[in-house]
py3Dmol code that shows the C-alpha trace and the ligand (Angstrom):
import py3Dmol

protein = """\
ATOM      1  CA  MET A   1      78.793 103.462 112.832  1.00  0.00           C
ATOM      2  CA  GLU A   2      81.461 106.166 113.081  1.00  0.00           C
ATOM      3  CA  LYS A   3      80.348 109.607 112.818  1.00  0.00           C
ATOM      4  CA  PRO A   4      81.814 111.371 109.507  1.00  0.00           C
ATOM      5  CA  ALA A   5      84.442 113.838 110.387  1.00  0.00           C
ATOM      6  CA  PHE A   6      82.417 116.766 108.958  1.00  0.00           C
ATOM      7  CA  LEU A   7      79.455 116.164 111.330  1.00  0.00           C
ATOM      8  CA  ASP A   8      81.665 115.677 114.429  1.00  0.00           C
ATOM      9  CA  ARG A   9      81.378 118.785 116.474  1.00  0.00           C
ATOM     10  CA  ASP A  10      83.949 117.464 118.829  1.00  0.00           C
ATOM     11  CA  ARG A  11      86.511 117.742 116.130  1.00  0.00           C
ATOM     12  CA  PRO A  12      89.208 120.303 116.419  1.00  0.00           C
ATOM     13  CA  ASP A  13      89.432 123.325 114.276  1.00  0.00           C
ATOM     14  CA  VAL A  14      91.738 121.710 111.591  1.00  0.00           C
ATOM     15  CA  PRO A  15      91.480 122.442 107.844  1.00  0.00           C
ATOM     16  CA  ASP A  16      89.006 120.395 105.917  1.00  0.00           C
ATOM     17  CA  LEU A  17      91.161 120.085 102.957  1.00  0.00           C
ATOM     18  CA  VAL A  18      91.045 117.847 100.046  1.00  0.00           C
ATOM     19  CA  VAL A  19      93.382 117.811  97.002  1.00  0.00           C
ATOM     20  CA  PRO A  20      91.338 115.818  94.360  1.00  0.00           C
ATOM     21  CA  GLY A  21      94.257 114.837  92.018  1.00  0.00           C
ATOM     22  CA  GLY A  22      96.789 114.170  94.737  1.00  0.00           C
ATOM     23  CA  VAL A  23      97.693 110.679  93.532  1.00  0.00           C
ATOM     24  CA  THR A  24      98.064 109.877  89.759  1.00  0.00           C
ATOM     25  CA  PRO A  25      98.507 106.095  89.173  1.00  0.00           C
ATOM     26  CA  PHE A  26      99.795 105.081  85.704  1.00  0.00           C
ATOM     27  CA  TYR A  27     101.366 102.031  83.897  1.00  0.00           C
ATOM     28  CA  LEU A  28     103.353 101.606  80.879  1.00  0.00           C
ATOM     29  CA  ALA A  29     101.332  99.295  78.614  1.00  0.00           C
ATOM     30  CA  GLY A  30     103.195  96.142  77.452  1.00  0.00           C
ATOM     31  CA  GLN A  31     105.983  96.704  79.961  1.00  0.00           C
ATOM     32  CA  PRO A  32     106.514  95.396  83.602  1.00  0.00           C
ATOM     33  CA  VAL A  33     106.173  99.038  84.905  1.00  0.00           C
ATOM     34  CA  ARG A  34     103.654 100.956  86.949  1.00  0.00           C
ATOM     35  CA  GLY A  35     103.874 103.895  89.115  1.00  0.00           C
ATOM     36  CA  ARG A  36     102.385 106.678  91.009  1.00  0.00           C
ATOM     37  CA  LEU A  37     102.968 110.379  90.848  1.00  0.00           C
ATOM     38  CA  ILE A  38     102.104 112.189  94.130  1.00  0.00           C
ATOM     39  CA  ARG A  39     101.589 115.894  94.435  1.00  0.00           C
ATOM     40  CA  LEU A  40     100.291 117.128  97.912  1.00  0.00           C
ATOM     41  CA  GLY A  41      99.798 120.705  96.627  1.00  0.00           C
ATOM     42  CA  VAL A  42      98.170 123.167  99.222  1.00  0.00           C
ATOM     43  CA  LEU A  43      97.896 120.060 101.467  1.00  0.00           C
ATOM     44  CA  ALA A  44     101.666 119.961 102.247  1.00  0.00           C
ATOM     45  CA  ASP A  45     101.610 123.510 103.521  1.00  0.00           C
ATOM     46  CA  ALA A  46      98.443 122.872 105.725  1.00  0.00           C
ATOM     47  CA  LEU A  47      99.909 119.700 107.218  1.00  0.00           C
ATOM     48  CA  LEU A  48     103.601 120.737 107.567  1.00  0.00           C
ATOM     49  CA  THR A  49     103.115 124.232 108.964  1.00  0.00           C
ATOM     50  CA  ARG A  50     100.967 123.061 111.872  1.00  0.00           C
ATOM     51  CA  HIS A  51     104.226 121.769 113.490  1.00  0.00           C
ATOM     52  CA  ASP A  52     107.073 124.211 114.473  1.00  0.00           C
ATOM     53  CA  ASN A  53     110.030 122.415 113.047  1.00  0.00           C
ATOM     54  CA  PRO A  54     113.217 123.699 111.460  1.00  0.00           C
ATOM     55  CA  ALA A  55     113.119 123.591 107.685  1.00  0.00           C
ATOM     56  CA  PRO A  56     115.214 120.375 107.112  1.00  0.00           C
ATOM     57  CA  VAL A  57     112.895 118.554 109.582  1.00  0.00           C
ATOM     58  CA  THR A  58     109.777 119.824 107.742  1.00  0.00           C
ATOM     59  CA  GLN A  59     111.387 118.682 104.412  1.00  0.00           C
ATOM     60  CA  LEU A  60     111.929 115.189 105.731  1.00  0.00           C
ATOM     61  CA  ALA A  61     108.289 115.038 107.012  1.00  0.00           C
ATOM     62  CA  GLY A  62     106.940 116.326 103.678  1.00  0.00           C
ATOM     63  CA  LYS A  63     108.764 113.551 101.862  1.00  0.00           C
ATOM     64  CA  ALA A  64     107.460 111.020 104.342  1.00  0.00           C
ATOM     65  CA  LEU A  65     104.039 112.187 103.627  1.00  0.00           C
ATOM     66  CA  ALA A  66     104.516 111.820  99.836  1.00  0.00           C
ATOM     67  CA  LEU A  67     105.857 108.267 100.501  1.00  0.00           C
ATOM     68  CA  VAL A  68     102.860 106.967 102.436  1.00  0.00           C
ATOM     69  CA  ALA A  69     100.273 108.701 100.101  1.00  0.00           C
ATOM     70  CA  ALA A  70     102.002 106.596  97.300  1.00  0.00           C
ATOM     71  CA  LEU A  71     101.951 103.409  99.194  1.00  0.00           C
ATOM     72  CA  ALA A  72      98.466 103.783 100.675  1.00  0.00           C
ATOM     73  CA  SER A  73      96.977 104.320  97.242  1.00  0.00           C
ATOM     74  CA  ALA A  74      97.766 100.663  96.346  1.00  0.00           C
ATOM     75  CA  LEU A  75      95.690  99.341  99.330  1.00  0.00           C
ATOM     76  CA  LYS A  76      92.958  97.023  98.073  1.00  0.00           C
ATOM     77  CA  PHE A  77      90.639  97.306 101.126  1.00  0.00           C
ATOM     78  CA  GLN A  78      89.772  99.800 103.669  1.00  0.00           C
ATOM     79  CA  GLY A  79      92.896 100.508 105.889  1.00  0.00           C
ATOM     80  CA  SER A  80      95.964 102.459 106.333  1.00  0.00           C
ATOM     81  CA  PHE A  81      99.669 102.433 105.445  1.00  0.00           C
ATOM     82  CA  SER A  82     101.967 103.776 108.045  1.00  0.00           C
ATOM     83  CA  LEU A  83     105.680 104.544 108.158  1.00  0.00           C
ATOM     84  CA  GLN A  84     107.601 104.686 111.249  1.00  0.00           C
ATOM     85  CA  ILE A  85     111.318 105.618 111.623  1.00  0.00           C
ATOM     86  CA  LYS A  86     113.087 105.410 114.865  1.00  0.00           C
ATOM     87  CA  GLY A  87     116.754 106.342 115.113  1.00  0.00           C
ATOM     88  CA  ASP A  88     119.452 107.751 117.455  1.00  0.00           C
ATOM     89  CA  GLY A  89     119.562 111.045 115.525  1.00  0.00           C
ATOM     90  CA  PRO A  90     118.160 114.516 116.418  1.00  0.00           C
ATOM     91  CA  VAL A  91     114.917 113.305 114.963  1.00  0.00           C
ATOM     92  CA  SER A  92     114.246 110.242 117.172  1.00  0.00           C
ATOM     93  CA  MET A  93     110.867 109.422 115.768  1.00  0.00           C
ATOM     94  CA  LEU A  94     108.986 110.067 112.646  1.00  0.00           C
ATOM     95  CA  VAL A  95     105.444 108.745 111.853  1.00  0.00           C
ATOM     96  CA  ALA A  96     103.399 109.255 108.819  1.00  0.00           C
ATOM     97  CA  ASP A  97     100.316 107.585 107.770  1.00  0.00           C
ATOM     98  CA  CYS A  98      97.682 107.550 105.099  1.00  0.00           C
ATOM     99  CA  THR A  99      94.397 105.816 104.728  1.00  0.00           C
ATOM    100  CA  ASN A 100      93.127 104.157 101.632  1.00  0.00           C
ATOM    101  CA  THR A 101      91.017 107.167 101.075  1.00  0.00           C
ATOM    102  CA  GLY A 102      94.051 109.560 101.201  1.00  0.00           C
ATOM    103  CA  ALA A 103      93.688 111.012 104.695  1.00  0.00           C
ATOM    104  CA  LEU A 104      97.202 111.968 105.561  1.00  0.00           C
ATOM    105  CA  ARG A 105      98.978 112.884 108.852  1.00  0.00           C
ATOM    106  CA  PHE A 106     102.394 112.833 110.574  1.00  0.00           C
ATOM    107  CA  TYR A 107     104.351 113.890 113.516  1.00  0.00           C
ATOM    108  CA  VAL A 108     108.039 114.016 114.449  1.00  0.00           C
ATOM    109  CA  ARG A 109     109.652 113.849 117.747  1.00  0.00           C
ATOM    110  CA  THR A 110     112.988 115.803 118.073  1.00  0.00           C
ATOM    111  CA  ASP A 111     115.798 116.134 120.587  1.00  0.00           C
ATOM    112  CA  GLN A 112     115.940 119.917 120.587  1.00  0.00           C
ATOM    113  CA  ASP A 113     119.494 120.124 121.805  1.00  0.00           C
ATOM    114  CA  ALA A 114     120.915 117.521 119.518  1.00  0.00           C
ATOM    115  CA  LEU A 115     118.984 119.257 116.544  1.00  0.00           C
ATOM    116  CA  GLU A 116     120.364 122.764 117.333  1.00  0.00           C
ATOM    117  CA  ASN A 117     123.865 121.212 117.621  1.00  0.00           C
ATOM    118  CA  LEU A 118     123.544 119.562 114.209  1.00  0.00           C
ATOM    119  CA  LEU A 119     122.021 122.554 112.644  1.00  0.00           C
ATOM    120  CA  SER A 120     124.657 124.911 113.983  1.00  0.00           C
ATOM    121  CA  THR A 121     127.496 122.909 112.013  1.00  0.00           C
ATOM    122  CA  THR A 122     125.425 121.554 109.212  1.00  0.00           C
ATOM    123  CA  PRO A 123     122.536 123.967 108.225  1.00  0.00           C
ATOM    124  CA  ASN A 124     121.304 121.572 105.520  1.00  0.00           C
ATOM    125  CA  PRO A 125     121.835 118.013 106.876  1.00  0.00           C
ATOM    126  CA  THR A 126     120.890 114.916 105.055  1.00  0.00           C
ATOM    127  CA  ASP A 127     117.853 112.873 106.157  1.00  0.00           C
ATOM    128  CA  ARG A 128     120.315 110.367 107.445  1.00  0.00           C
ATOM    129  CA  ALA A 129     122.118 112.973 109.588  1.00  0.00           C
ATOM    130  CA  LEU A 130     118.675 113.864 111.113  1.00  0.00           C
ATOM    131  CA  LEU A 131     117.577 110.264 111.699  1.00  0.00           C
ATOM    132  CA  GLY A 132     120.848 108.525 112.678  1.00  0.00           C
ATOM    133  CA  ASP A 133     121.026 104.855 112.891  1.00  0.00           C
ATOM    134  CA  GLY A 134     117.998 102.771 113.552  1.00  0.00           C
ATOM    135  CA  TYR A 135     115.137 101.239 111.781  1.00  0.00           C
ATOM    136  CA  LEU A 136     112.326 101.885 109.392  1.00  0.00           C
ATOM    137  CA  ALA A 137     108.922 100.068 109.525  1.00  0.00           C
ATOM    138  CA  LEU A 138     106.151  99.965 107.120  1.00  0.00           C
ATOM    139  CA  THR A 139     102.815  98.711 108.390  1.00  0.00           C
ATOM    140  CA  VAL A 140      99.696  97.983 106.397  1.00  0.00           C
ATOM    141  CA  ASP A 141      96.649  97.785 108.674  1.00  0.00           C
ATOM    142  CA  GLN A 142      93.428  96.613 106.749  1.00  0.00           C
ATOM    143  CA  GLY A 143      91.287  96.479 109.765  1.00  0.00           C
ATOM    144  CA  PRO A 144      90.486  93.763 112.516  1.00  0.00           C
ATOM    145  CA  ASP A 145      89.430  91.176 109.798  1.00  0.00           C
ATOM    146  CA  MET A 146      92.790  91.272 107.993  1.00  0.00           C
ATOM    147  CA  GLU A 147      96.331  90.300 109.127  1.00  0.00           C
ATOM    148  CA  ARG A 148      98.411  93.264 109.798  1.00  0.00           C
ATOM    149  CA  HIS A 149     101.475  93.158 107.685  1.00  0.00           C
ATOM    150  CA  GLN A 150     104.734  94.856 108.930  1.00  0.00           C
ATOM    151  CA  GLY A 151     108.166  94.907 107.334  1.00  0.00           C
ATOM    152  CA  ILE A 152     111.241  96.373 109.092  1.00  0.00           C
ATOM    153  CA  VAL A 153     114.681  97.242 107.773  1.00  0.00           C
ATOM    154  CA  ASP A 154     117.703  99.079 109.034  1.00  0.00           C
ATOM    155  CA  ILE A 155     117.978 102.769 107.987  1.00  0.00           C
ATOM    156  CA  ALA A 156     120.280 102.702 104.987  1.00  0.00           C
ATOM    157  CA  GLY A 157     121.210 105.390 102.592  1.00  0.00           C
ATOM    158  CA  ASP A 158     121.495 109.252 102.747  1.00  0.00           C
ATOM    159  CA  ASP A 159     117.979 110.268 102.097  1.00  0.00           C
ATOM    160  CA  LEU A 160     114.402 108.916 102.648  1.00  0.00           C
ATOM    161  CA  ALA A 161     113.957 107.907  99.092  1.00  0.00           C
ATOM    162  CA  ALA A 162     117.051 105.578  99.302  1.00  0.00           C
ATOM    163  CA  MET A 163     115.873 104.271 102.659  1.00  0.00           C
ATOM    164  CA  ALA A 164     112.546 103.319 101.104  1.00  0.00           C
ATOM    165  CA  THR A 165     114.170 101.860  97.987  1.00  0.00           C
ATOM    166  CA  HIS A 166     116.331  99.752 100.349  1.00  0.00           C
ATOM    167  CA  TYR A 167     113.206  98.679 102.177  1.00  0.00           C
ATOM    168  CA  PHE A 168     111.456  97.606  98.965  1.00  0.00           C
ATOM    169  CA  ASN A 169     114.527  95.798  97.568  1.00  0.00           C
ATOM    170  CA  THR A 170     115.057  93.798 100.825  1.00  0.00           C
ATOM    171  CA  SER A 171     111.568  93.020 101.955  1.00  0.00           C
ATOM    172  CA  GLU A 172     109.213  93.170  98.968  1.00  0.00           C
ATOM    173  CA  GLN A 173     111.286  91.339  96.516  1.00  0.00           C
ATOM    174  CA  HIS A 174     110.363  93.470  93.526  1.00  0.00           C
ATOM    175  CA  ALA A 175     112.372  96.275  92.212  1.00  0.00           C
ATOM    176  CA  CYS A 176     111.270  99.868  92.985  1.00  0.00           C
ATOM    177  CA  GLN A 177     112.493 103.210  92.403  1.00  0.00           C
ATOM    178  CA  VAL A 178     111.378 105.990  94.760  1.00  0.00           C
ATOM    179  CA  MET A 179     111.956 109.817  94.133  1.00  0.00           C
ATOM    180  CA  LEU A 180     110.637 112.206  96.877  1.00  0.00           C
ATOM    181  CA  ALA A 181     110.686 116.062  96.979  1.00  0.00           C
ATOM    182  CA  CYS A 182     109.778 118.767  99.483  1.00  0.00           C
ATOM    183  CA  ALA A 183     110.537 122.471  99.600  1.00  0.00           C
ATOM    184  CA  LEU A 184     109.334 125.774 100.616  1.00  0.00           C
ATOM    185  CA  THR A 185     108.140 127.473  97.393  1.00  0.00           C
ATOM    186  CA  ASP A 186     106.701 130.903  96.605  1.00  0.00           C
ATOM    187  CA  ALA A 187     103.306 129.263  96.999  1.00  0.00           C
ATOM    188  CA  GLY A 188     104.105 127.766 100.567  1.00  0.00           C
ATOM    189  CA  TRP A 189     105.491 124.243 101.332  1.00  0.00           C
ATOM    190  CA  ARG A 190     104.961 121.733  98.598  1.00  0.00           C
ATOM    191  CA  ALA A 191     105.773 117.859  98.724  1.00  0.00           C
ATOM    192  CA  GLY A 192     105.447 115.095  96.211  1.00  0.00           C
ATOM    193  CA  GLY A 193     107.174 112.203  94.620  1.00  0.00           C
ATOM    194  CA  LEU A 194     107.172 109.419  91.990  1.00  0.00           C
ATOM    195  CA  VAL A 195     107.197 105.709  92.962  1.00  0.00           C
ATOM    196  CA  LEU A 196     108.010 103.213  90.116  1.00  0.00           C
ATOM    197  CA  GLU A 197     107.447  99.554  90.561  1.00  0.00           C
ATOM    198  CA  ARG A 198     108.585  96.653  88.459  1.00  0.00           C
ATOM    199  CA  ILE A 199     105.636  94.257  88.150  1.00  0.00           C
ATOM    200  CA  ALA A 200     106.359  90.625  88.259  1.00  0.00           C
ATOM    201  CA  GLY A 201     106.357  88.887  84.921  1.00  0.00           C
ATOM    202  CA  GLU A 202     104.178  90.769  82.561  1.00  0.00           C
ATOM    203  CA  GLY A 203     102.729  93.966  81.514  1.00  0.00           C
ATOM    204  CA  GLY A 204     100.909  96.691  83.442  1.00  0.00           C
ATOM    205  CA  THR A 205      97.111  96.908  83.284  1.00  0.00           C
ATOM    206  CA  GLU A 206      94.475  99.301  84.343  1.00  0.00           C
ATOM    207  CA  THR A 207      93.476  97.133  87.392  1.00  0.00           C
ATOM    208  CA  GLU A 208      97.021  96.811  88.537  1.00  0.00           C
ATOM    209  CA  ALA A 209      97.868 100.468  88.319  1.00  0.00           C
ATOM    210  CA  ASP A 210      94.680 100.984  90.329  1.00  0.00           C
ATOM    211  CA  ASN A 211      94.453  98.384  93.023  1.00  0.00           C
ATOM    212  CA  SER A 212      97.132  95.787  93.493  1.00  0.00           C
ATOM    213  CA  PRO A 213      99.649  96.369  96.085  1.00  0.00           C
ATOM    214  CA  THR A 214     101.481  93.038  95.501  1.00  0.00           C
ATOM    215  CA  PRO A 215     101.113  92.365  91.859  1.00  0.00           C
ATOM    216  CA  ASP A 216     100.493  88.901  90.534  1.00  0.00           C
ATOM    217  CA  ALA A 217     101.326  87.740  87.008  1.00  0.00           C
ATOM    218  CA  ALA A 218      98.822  89.561  84.796  1.00  0.00           C
ATOM    219  CA  THR A 219      96.667  87.389  82.511  1.00  0.00           C
ATOM    220  CA  ASP A 220      95.658  90.459  80.331  1.00  0.00           C
ATOM    221  CA  GLU A 221      96.072  90.235  76.678  1.00  0.00           C
ATOM    222  CA  ASN A 222      97.827  93.591  77.024  1.00  0.00           C
ATOM    223  CA  ALA A 223     100.567  91.685  78.773  1.00  0.00           C
ATOM    224  CA  LEU A 224     103.852  91.903  76.967  1.00  0.00           C
ATOM    225  CA  LEU A 225     104.800  88.567  75.548  1.00  0.00           C
ATOM    226  CA  ASN A 226     108.567  89.005  75.877  1.00  0.00           C
ATOM    227  CA  PRO A 227     109.088  91.334  78.924  1.00  0.00           C
ATOM    228  CA  ASP A 228     112.753  92.268  79.220  1.00  0.00           C
ATOM    229  CA  ASP A 229     114.833  94.304  81.681  1.00  0.00           C
ATOM    230  CA  ALA A 230     115.345  96.857  79.125  1.00  0.00           C
ATOM    231  CA  SER A 231     112.073  98.405  79.407  1.00  0.00           C
ATOM    232  CA  TRP A 232     112.332  98.570  83.228  1.00  0.00           C
ATOM    233  CA  GLU A 233     115.908 100.096  82.786  1.00  0.00           C
ATOM    234  CA  THR A 234     114.656 102.666  80.369  1.00  0.00           C
ATOM    235  CA  ALA A 235     111.792 103.686  82.725  1.00  0.00           C
ATOM    236  CA  THR A 236     114.044 104.238  85.633  1.00  0.00           C
ATOM    237  CA  ILE A 237     116.468 106.228  83.620  1.00  0.00           C
ATOM    238  CA  LEU A 238     113.585 108.406  82.425  1.00  0.00           C
ATOM    239  CA  ALA A 239     112.211 108.754  86.003  1.00  0.00           C
ATOM    240  CA  ALA A 240     115.438 109.761  87.262  1.00  0.00           C
ATOM    241  CA  THR A 241     115.464 112.864  85.053  1.00  0.00           C
ATOM    242  CA  LEU A 242     112.462 114.251  86.984  1.00  0.00           C
ATOM    243  CA  ARG A 243     113.347 117.444  88.923  1.00  0.00           C
ATOM    244  CA  ASP A 244     112.269 118.440  92.472  1.00  0.00           C
ATOM    245  CA  GLN A 245     111.053 121.793  90.859  1.00  0.00           C
ATOM    246  CA  GLU A 246     108.738 119.870  88.296  1.00  0.00           C
ATOM    247  CA  VAL A 247     107.157 117.842  91.106  1.00  0.00           C
ATOM    248  CA  LEU A 248     106.622 120.862  93.407  1.00  0.00           C
ATOM    249  CA  ASP A 249     105.334 123.107  90.583  1.00  0.00           C
ATOM    250  CA  ASP A 250     101.337 123.639  90.994  1.00  0.00           C
ATOM    251  CA  GLU A 251     101.219 125.003  87.463  1.00  0.00           C
ATOM    252  CA  LEU A 252     102.424 121.725  85.900  1.00  0.00           C
ATOM    253  CA  SER A 253      99.489 119.220  85.845  1.00  0.00           C
ATOM    254  CA  SER A 254     100.230 115.596  86.809  1.00  0.00           C
ATOM    255  CA  PRO A 255      99.245 114.043  83.504  1.00  0.00           C
ATOM    256  CA  ARG A 256     101.410 116.622  81.702  1.00  0.00           C
ATOM    257  CA  LEU A 257     104.395 115.889  83.947  1.00  0.00           C
ATOM    258  CA  LEU A 258     104.068 112.067  83.285  1.00  0.00           C
ATOM    259  CA  ASN A 259     103.773 112.803  79.681  1.00  0.00           C
ATOM    260  CA  ARG A 260     107.114 114.721  79.681  1.00  0.00           C
ATOM    261  CA  LEU A 261     108.760 111.684  81.201  1.00  0.00           C
ATOM    262  CA  PHE A 262     107.047 108.712  79.418  1.00  0.00           C
ATOM    263  CA  HIS A 263     105.470 109.993  76.145  1.00  0.00           C
ATOM    264  CA  GLU A 264     107.217 107.495  74.236  1.00  0.00           C
ATOM    265  CA  GLN A 265     106.774 104.524  76.557  1.00  0.00           C
ATOM    266  CA  ASN A 266     102.947 103.806  76.001  1.00  0.00           C
ATOM    267  CA  LEU A 267     101.905 105.747  79.048  1.00  0.00           C
ATOM    268  CA  HIS A 268      98.355 105.103  80.488  1.00  0.00           C
ATOM    269  CA  VAL A 269      97.404 107.540  83.048  1.00  0.00           C
ATOM    270  CA  SER A 270      94.662 106.018  85.363  1.00  0.00           C
ATOM    271  CA  GLN A 271      91.951 107.855  87.453  1.00  0.00           C
ATOM    272  CA  PRO A 272      93.536 110.259  89.887  1.00  0.00           C
ATOM    273  CA  ARG A 273      92.929 109.794  93.623  1.00  0.00           C
ATOM    274  CA  ALA A 274      92.308 112.432  96.358  1.00  0.00           C
ATOM    275  CA  LEU A 275      94.562 113.262  99.350  1.00  0.00           C
ATOM    276  CA  ALA A 276      93.113 114.903 102.424  1.00  0.00           C
ATOM    277  CA  PHE A 277      94.061 116.463 105.829  1.00  0.00           C
ATOM    278  CA  GLY A 278      93.769 113.318 107.850  1.00  0.00           C
ATOM    279  CA  CYS A 279      93.899 113.742 111.540  1.00  0.00           C
ATOM    280  CA  ARG A 280      91.343 111.579 113.283  1.00  0.00           C
ATOM    281  CA  CYS A 281      91.479 113.102 116.691  1.00  0.00           C
ATOM    282  CA  SER A 282      88.450 114.538 118.562  1.00  0.00           C
ATOM    283  CA  ARG A 283      87.446 115.568 122.093  1.00  0.00           C
ATOM    284  CA  ALA A 284      85.177 112.604 122.375  1.00  0.00           C
ATOM    285  CA  ARG A 285      87.866 110.165 121.430  1.00  0.00           C
ATOM    286  CA  LEU A 286      90.352 111.796 123.817  1.00  0.00           C
ATOM    287  CA  ILE A 287      87.831 111.528 126.698  1.00  0.00           C
ATOM    288  CA  ASP A 288      87.474 107.838 125.986  1.00  0.00           C
ATOM    289  CA  VAL A 289      91.312 107.611 126.427  1.00  0.00           C
ATOM    290  CA  LEU A 290      91.232 109.576 129.639  1.00  0.00           C
ATOM    291  CA  GLU A 291      88.572 107.616 131.066  1.00  0.00           C
ATOM    292  CA  ARG A 292      90.672 104.444 130.974  1.00  0.00           C
ATOM    293  CA  PHE A 293      93.394 106.044 133.166  1.00  0.00           C
ATOM    294  CA  PRO A 294      93.501 105.198 136.970  1.00  0.00           C
ATOM    295  CA  GLU A 295      92.502 108.268 139.233  1.00  0.00           C
ATOM    296  CA  ASP A 296      95.899 108.721 140.502  1.00  0.00           C
ATOM    297  CA  ASP A 297      97.263 109.187 137.052  1.00  0.00           C
ATOM    298  CA  LEU A 298      94.589 111.696 136.168  1.00  0.00           C
ATOM    299  CA  ASP A 299      95.376 113.695 139.364  1.00  0.00           C
ATOM    300  CA  HIS A 300      99.171 113.535 138.293  1.00  0.00           C
ATOM    301  CA  MET A 301      98.309 114.907 134.753  1.00  0.00           C
ATOM    302  CA  CYS A 302      96.016 117.730 136.247  1.00  0.00           C
ATOM    303  CA  GLN A 303      97.430 121.206 136.302  1.00  0.00           C
ATOM    304  CA  ASP A 304      96.962 123.496 139.303  1.00  0.00           C
ATOM    305  CA  ASN A 305      93.988 125.124 137.629  1.00  0.00           C
ATOM    306  CA  GLY A 306      92.044 121.943 137.621  1.00  0.00           C
ATOM    307  CA  THR A 307      92.523 121.073 133.919  1.00  0.00           C
ATOM    308  CA  ILE A 308      94.170 118.257 131.958  1.00  0.00           C
ATOM    309  CA  VAL A 309      95.745 119.280 128.623  1.00  0.00           C
ATOM    310  CA  MET A 310      96.107 116.737 125.821  1.00  0.00           C
ATOM    311  CA  THR A 311      97.884 117.367 122.714  1.00  0.00           C
ATOM    312  CA  CYS A 312      97.208 115.524 119.485  1.00  0.00           C
ATOM    313  CA  GLU A 313     100.617 114.933 118.130  1.00  0.00           C
ATOM    314  CA  PHE A 314      99.445 114.695 114.673  1.00  0.00           C
ATOM    315  CA  CYS A 315      97.697 118.013 114.242  1.00  0.00           C
ATOM    316  CA  ASN A 316      99.340 119.605 117.255  1.00  0.00           C
ATOM    317  CA  LYS A 317      96.161 120.885 118.704  1.00  0.00           C
ATOM    318  CA  ASP A 318      95.757 121.111 122.558  1.00  0.00           C
ATOM    319  CA  PHE A 319      92.429 119.943 124.179  1.00  0.00           C
ATOM    320  CA  HIS A 320      91.524 121.082 127.676  1.00  0.00           C
ATOM    321  CA  PHE A 321      89.517 118.961 129.982  1.00  0.00           C
ATOM    322  CA  GLN A 322      88.205 119.732 133.458  1.00  0.00           C
ATOM    323  CA  ARG A 323      89.565 117.140 135.787  1.00  0.00           C
ATOM    324  CA  GLN A 324      86.351 116.942 137.605  1.00  0.00           C
ATOM    325  CA  SER A 325      84.502 116.059 134.419  1.00  0.00           C
ATOM    326  CA  ILE A 326      86.419 112.901 133.794  1.00  0.00           C
ATOM    327  CA  THR A 327      84.624 109.914 135.224  1.00  0.00           C
ATOM    328  CA  VAL A 328      86.976 106.896 135.457  1.00  0.00           C
ATOM    329  CA  GLY A 329      85.730 103.514 134.240  1.00  0.00           C
ATOM    330  CA  ARG A 330      82.351 104.957 132.857  1.00  0.00           C
TER     331      ARG A 330
END
"""
ligand_1 = """\
1
ZN
Zn 94.582 115.683 115.628
"""
view = py3Dmol.view(width=600, height=400)
view.addModel(protein, "pdb")
view.setStyle({"model": 0}, {"cartoon": {"style": "trace"}})
view.addModel(ligand_1, "xyz")
view.setStyle({"model": 1}, {"stick": {}})
view.zoomTo()
view.show()
């Protein structure tokens, strides 16, 4: 059995941070609408400030974290949801993932020269300008016994929310509305978002809001007998009134914020779920990786002082190993 992170003394010195109400699932009873409100709170600052990126890149990363947090909370089984964007822009790669228990992490790779060039002419570039042309992939990994599901679409739209909406409309075949926000506030970096889904056929129920990533027609008596497009339309119009500042405001609780939007739509707020600092790196794991390299490669990685440095791209932590202490093929 895997050692829990808090007992693992090989773990790096990263924050053990949990935000209990990070994800708030909800549904509109009797209407084909369910959703999730995401607020990363202090976790956004802890995750984002471990990486030394310019503000527009940090903002993009924060929105990516909110997006994967929303998607992972719909996982039925143990596993993770990951977003990968690869483009020809100054941000050449963005990876964010979240487990079913809410453990979040990310990294971005940037082309420094291209990024400086862009920011010198456009201080506040769109997500699209940062990413360029390329593709966006969403992967659900629910362990070795389950089939890995991956969907890929071209990058389309100006911001990450539009890109995600495009993804859902082309590969998931049900309507979706995505709102994402991230900014540096007086309290530090904050990130969050709202994902609204149109459920196939009938009305939202408690179970659906909590569990189902691919909703089937509900058989619950709460189901609306005559679901029409109007209630979905209304919900999207109400959701579109949500402001970035509201999502990023720590003082405004998630149930209160949802109530502001949907108080006349039969809103049912479900049990909130936690989000946490989710890097899974450790010395022991990295030693395992090193021991699989050929001796020649290890010698090549070794610095003059006899150490090999490995950096966890997710938490941006350097690990130092004595070259001599690595036994190949143990
Ligand atoms: Zn790490």
